[in-house]
C-alpha positions in Angstrom: 0.1 0.0 0.0 1.3 3.5 -0.8 2.6 5.7 2.2 0.2 8.7 3.3 1.7 11.8 4.3 1.0 15.1 6.0 1.6 17.9 3.7 -0.3 21.0 4.9 -1.3 22.1 8.5 -3.3 25.0 9.9 -4.9 25.7 13.6 -7.2 28.5 14.9 -7.9 28.7 18.5 -7.6 31.5 21.4 -3.8 31.4 20.8 -4.2 32.5 17.6 -4.8 31.9 13.6 -1.3 30.2 12.5 0.8 27.5 13.8 3.6 30.0 14.6 1.5 32.0 17.1 0.6 28.4 18.5 4.1 27.3 19.0 5.5 30.8 20.2 2.2 30.8 23.0 2.8 27.1 24.1 6.5 27.3 24.7 6.0 30.2 26.9 3.1 28.3 28.6 0.6 31.0 27.6 -2.9 30.2 27.9 -5.8 31.1 26.1 -8.3 30.3 28.3 -10.1 33.0 30.5 -13.3 33.7 32.4 -16.2 34.4 30.2 -18.7 36.8 30.8 -21.3 36.2 27.8 -25.0 35.9 28.7 -25.6 34.4 25.5 -23.3 31.7 26.4 -24.6 31.1 29.9 -26.1 33.1 32.6 -23.1 33.0 34.8 -19.4 33.3 34.2 -17.2 30.2 33.3 -13.6 29.4 32.3 -13.4 28.8 28.1 -11.2 29.2 25.3 -13.0 31.4 22.4 -11.7 32.3 19.3 -11.4 36.1 18.5 -14.5 37.2 16.8 -13.1 40.4 15.3 -10.1 38.8 14.0 -12.4 35.9 12.5 -14.4 38.3 10.7 -11.7 40.4 9.3 -9.8 37.4 8.3 -12.9 35.6 6.3 -13.5 38.8 4.6 -10.5 38.6 2.4 -12.0 35.2 1.2 -15.7 35.8 1.2 -19.0 37.7 2.4 -18.8 36.9 6.3 -22.8 37.1 6.4 -23.1 34.1 3.7 -21.7 31.9 6.7 -22.0 30.3 10.0 -19.2 31.2 12.5 -19.1 27.2 12.5 -18.2 27.5 8.7 -16.2 30.5 8.6 -13.5 28.7 11.2 -13.6 25.5 9.0 -13.3 27.3 5.8 -10.5 29.9 6.8 -8.4 27.0 8.7 -8.5 24.7 5.4 -7.6 27.8 3.4 -4.5 28.6 5.5 -3.3 24.7 5.0 -3.9 24.9 1.3 -1.9 28.0 0.9 0.9 26.8 2.7 1.0 23.6 -0.3 0.2 25.4 -3.5 0.7 21.6 -5.1 -2.4 20.5 -3.3 -5.6 21.4 -5.6 -8.7 21.7 -3.6 -11.2 21.4 -6.6 -9.6 18.2 -8.1 -12.0 15.1 -8.1 -8.7 13.2 -6.6 -9.6 15.4 -3.5 -11.5 14.5 -0.7 -12.8 16.7 2.0 -13.4 15.0 5.7 -15.4 16.9 8.3 -14.7 16.3 12.0 -17.0 17.6 14.4 -19.7 16.8 17.2 -21.9 19.6 16.8 -21.4 21.7 13.4 -23.9 24.6 13.3 -25.5 23.8 16.4 -25.8 27.3 17.6 -28.8 27.7 14.7 -30.8 26.0 17.0 -31.0 29.4 18.9 -34.0 31.2 18.4 -32.5 34.5 17.4 -30.4 32.6 14.7 -33.1 30.1 13.2 -34.1 32.7 10.6 -30.8 33.9 9.3 -30.1 30.6 7.4 -31.8 27.9 5.6 -33.2 25.3 8.4 -31.3 22.3 6.7 -27.8 24.2 7.6 -28.2 22.8 11.2 -27.5 19.3 9.7 -23.6 18.1 9.3 -24.0 17.0 6.2 -25.2 20.4 4.9 -22.3 22.2 6.4 -19.9 19.7 5.0 -21.6 20.6 1.8 -21.4 24.2 2.2 -17.6 24.0 3.1 -16.4 21.7 0.0 -18.4 23.5 -2.4 -16.4 26.8 -1.2 -13.5 25.4 -2.6 -15.1 24.0 -5.5 -14.7 20.5 -4.8 -17.0 17.9 -7.0 -17.1 15.0 -4.5 -19.4 14.5 -1.7 -17.4 15.3 1.5 -17.3 12.7 4.3 -18.4 13.6 7.8 -16.6 12.0 11.0 -18.6 12.7 14.1 -18.0 10.3 16.9 -18.0 12.4 20.1 -14.4 13.6 21.1 -12.7 10.9 19.4 -14.0 12.6 16.0 -10.6 14.1 15.0 -8.3 11.6 15.6 -10.7 8.9 13.9 -11.0 11.4 10.6 -7.3 11.3 10.2 -7.2 7.5 10.7 -9.9 6.9 8.5 -8.7 9.4 5.7 -5.5 7.7 5.6 -7.5 4.2 5.1 -9.5 5.8 2.3 -6.2 7.2 0.6 -4.6 4.1 0.7 -7.5 2.0 -0.4 -8.9 4.4 -3.1 -7.9 6.4 -6.3 -8.1 9.9 -3.8 -4.4 11.4 -4.0 -5.3 14.1 -1.6 -7.9 14.3 1.6 -8.2 17.4 3.6 -9.3 16.6 7.2 -10.7 19.6 9.1 -11.9 19.1 12.3 -13.5 21.9 15.0 -16.4 22.8 17.1 -17.9 26.2 18.6 -18.9 27.4 21.9 -22.6 27.6 22.1 -25.6 27.8 24.8 -26.3 24.2 23.8 -22.5 23.0 24.6 -22.0 25.0 27.4 -25.0 24.2 29.6 -24.6 20.7 28.6 -21.4 20.3 30.2 -22.2 22.4 33.3 -25.3 20.1 33.8 -22.5 17.1 34.0 -20.7 19.6 36.5 -17.6 18.7 34.5 -15.8 22.2 34.0 -13.3 23.7 36.0 -13.7 26.5 38.1 -10.2 27.9 36.5 -7.7 26.9 34.2 -7.7 23.4 33.8 -5.2 20.9 35.5 -4.6 17.6 33.8 -3.1 14.8 35.3 -2.8 16.9 38.5 -4.2 15.6 41.6 -6.0 18.9 42.3 -7.9 18.6 38.7 -11.4 19.7 39.1 -12.7 19.6 35.3 -12.3 20.6 32.0 -12.3 23.8 29.9 -14.3 24.4 26.7 -12.9 25.3 23.8 -13.6 26.4 20.3 -11.2 26.2 17.4 -10.5 24.5 13.8 -7.7 22.4 13.1 -6.3 21.2 9.2 -4.2 18.4 8.2 -3.9 18.0 4.4 -3.1 14.3 3.6 -1.5 13.1 0.3 -0.6 10.0 -1.3 3.3 9.6 -1.8 6.1 11.9 -1.7 5.4 14.2 -4.7 3.3 16.7 -3.1 5.4 16.8 0.4 7.9 19.6 -0.3 11.5 19.5 0.9 10.9 19.8 4.7 10.7 17.2 7.2 8.0 14.9 5.9 5.7 13.1 8.5 3.4 9.8 7.6 0.3 8.7 9.2 1.3 4.9 9.8 -2.0 3.6 11.1 -4.7 3.8 13.8 -7.5 1.9 15.3 -10.6 2.7 17.7 -12.5 0.5 20.1 -15.2 0.9 22.4 -15.9 0.5 26.3 -19.5 -0.5 25.7 -19.3 0.8 29.6 -21.4 4.0 30.0 -23.2 6.8 28.3 -20.9 9.4 29.3 -17.9 8.0 31.6 -15.0 6.2 30.7 -14.1 2.3 31.5 -13.0 2.6 34.9 -10.0 0.1 33.6 -9.2 1.9 30.6 -9.5 -1.3 28.9 -11.0 0.1 25.8 -8.3 2.9 25.1 -5.5 -0.1 25.9 -6.9 -1.8 23.1 -7.3 1.1 20.7 -3.9 2.1 21.6 -2.1 -1.6 21.1 -4.1 -1.9 17.8 -3.0 1.1 16.3 0.5 0.2 17.4 0.3 -2.9 15.7 -1.7 -1.5 12.6 1.7 0.7 12.2 3.9 -2.1 12.0 5.7 -0.9 15.5 6.1 -2.4 19.2 5.4 -0.1 22.2 9.2 0.7 23.0 9.1 2.6 19.8 6.8 5.2 20.4 8.7 8.3 21.7 5.9 10.4 22.8 2.1 10.4 23.4 -0.3 13.3 22.7 -2.9 12.3 25.5 -6.7 13.4 25.6 -5.9 14.6 29.0 -9.3 16.6 29.6 -8.4 17.3 33.5 -11.7 15.6 34.6 -11.1 13.0 37.5 -12.0 10.0 35.6 -10.8 10.6 31.9 -7.3 11.2 33.2 -7.5 8.2 35.8 -8.5 5.9 32.8 -5.7 7.2 30.6 -3.3 6.6 33.3 -4.4 2.8 33.5 -4.6 2.4 29.9 -1.2 3.6 29.1 0.4 1.7 32.0 -1.6 -1.5 30.8 -0.5 -1.2 27.4 3.2 -0.9 28.3 3.8 2.8 27.8 4.6 3.9 31.4 7.8 5.5 30.5 6.9 7.3 27.4 6.9 11.0 27.7 3.2 12.1 27.9 1.3 15.4 27.8 -2.2 17.1 27.4 -2.5 20.5 25.6 -5.8 21.4 27.0 -5.2 24.0 29.6 -3.6 25.8 26.6 -6.7 26.3 24.7 -9.4 24.3 26.2 -11.1 21.0 25.0 -12.0 21.8 21.4 -14.3 18.5 20.9 -14.7 17.4 17.4 -11.5 19.7 16.8 -9.4 18.1 19.2 -8.0 15.4 17.5 -6.8 17.5 14.5 -5.8 20.3 16.5 -3.7 18.3 19.0 -2.2 16.1 16.2 -1.1 19.4 14.4 0.9 20.6 17.5 2.2 17.3 18.1 3.5 17.2 14.7 5.2 20.5 15.3 6.8 19.1 18.4 8.1 16.1 16.4 9.6 18.2 13.6 11.4 20.2 16.2 12.3 17.6 18.5 10.3 19.3 21.4 8.0 18.0 24.2 5.5 20.6 24.9 4.8 21.2 28.9 1.3 19.9 30.2 -0.1 23.5 31.4 -1.7 23.1 34.9 0.3 20.3 36.0 1.9 20.3 39.1 1.6 17.4 41.6 0.9 13.8 40.1 -2.6 12.4 41.1 -3.0 9.1 39.0 -3.5 5.9 40.0 -0.8 4.4 37.7 2.4 5.6 36.7 2.9 7.3 33.2 5.2 9.8 32.4 3.7 13.4 32.6 5.9 16.0 30.5 6.2 18.9 33.4 8.3 21.4 31.4 9.4 22.3 27.8 12.0 19.4 26.7 14.1 18.8 23.9 13.8 14.9 22.9 14.4 13.4 19.5 10.9 11.7 18.1 10.6 9.5 15.4 7.4 7.9 16.4 4.5 9.4 18.3 1.2 8.3 19.4 -2.0 10.6 19.6 -5.0 9.5 21.6 -8.4 10.5 22.3 -11.9 9.1 24.2 -14.9 10.5 24.4 -19.1 10.0 25.7 -20.1 6.4 24.9 -16.8 4.9 25.5 -15.4 5.5 22.3 -11.5 5.5 22.2 -9.1 6.1 19.3 -5.4 6.4 18.4 -3.1 7.3 15.6 0.5 6.8 15.0 2.4 9.4 13.1 6.1 8.9 11.8 9.0 11.6 11.0 11.3 10.2 8.0 
């Protein structure tokens, strides 16, 4: 089967609209999570990571009329446009190019009464949002939507690589993202799962997650012809598995994630001792982080360096897997292990090697994981050539 390479990337979050902005702020341990006072989202203040609306509108205006697109669509289109600009060899309008959209909620804000009459009713459907995005780039193919809770981004990358290896497509543009909305904020608050400050992944004092909004794009291509002359990164393999345990809580044993991790590594032709770094889900909720420690430990990955980026730009839901994969790839290219912001005192039942400061380390194989509601788990392995 042909190799699948990453040949273009972008991320948009509260930290900025470019990879360079994200790298600089993460290296300086700057968080984009702030106390939000927005009665449209929730009657009371809460901590979250929100994209700069004024900048989004201004930058999108250079592409099209902002009034014709939703906030979600603008984030996805702008991120994909920036990723495509980084590699002019990729033709987004080619029938050999496919769009894959990863999201949990899409245009969920259109359910709000004040927005119901702005756009046509079918815009609320994920397939329609994906169609709008693909059509913007004049792509003739029906886009694929991956929506499986918080593993959507990792699953989309894994599925896209599989499609490339087993089809006539030459390129796939994977875009993942979600926005903050009244529905999302009130839902997580009803679970009492939001932190009272900037979240603390893997820390003994962790008390919940921070919601985030944003978009991340990875362009995948078959073969090396469109990869340029820089450091090449391949998608080696992936896997997913379900706990079949609980509608919202993860398995207490971490068995589902452990199986996804071990299968992803096996599908990549590697052994666990070859993994140089793990970009974990790390939501900073009591049960998720505990489960991940058990999963990594039982998979034989106790010594592999692990981090979570959630305290920098929040939990971006359907965008988490794509955004965090992009940043993990940047770290691998520069041989940097990013700090787990918010982590101070170890608070997990099993031993894992949580990264507590920015560190230089040669990396060839990295693992990205995600877990979500319904007991879903996914993992994907990237390799540096």
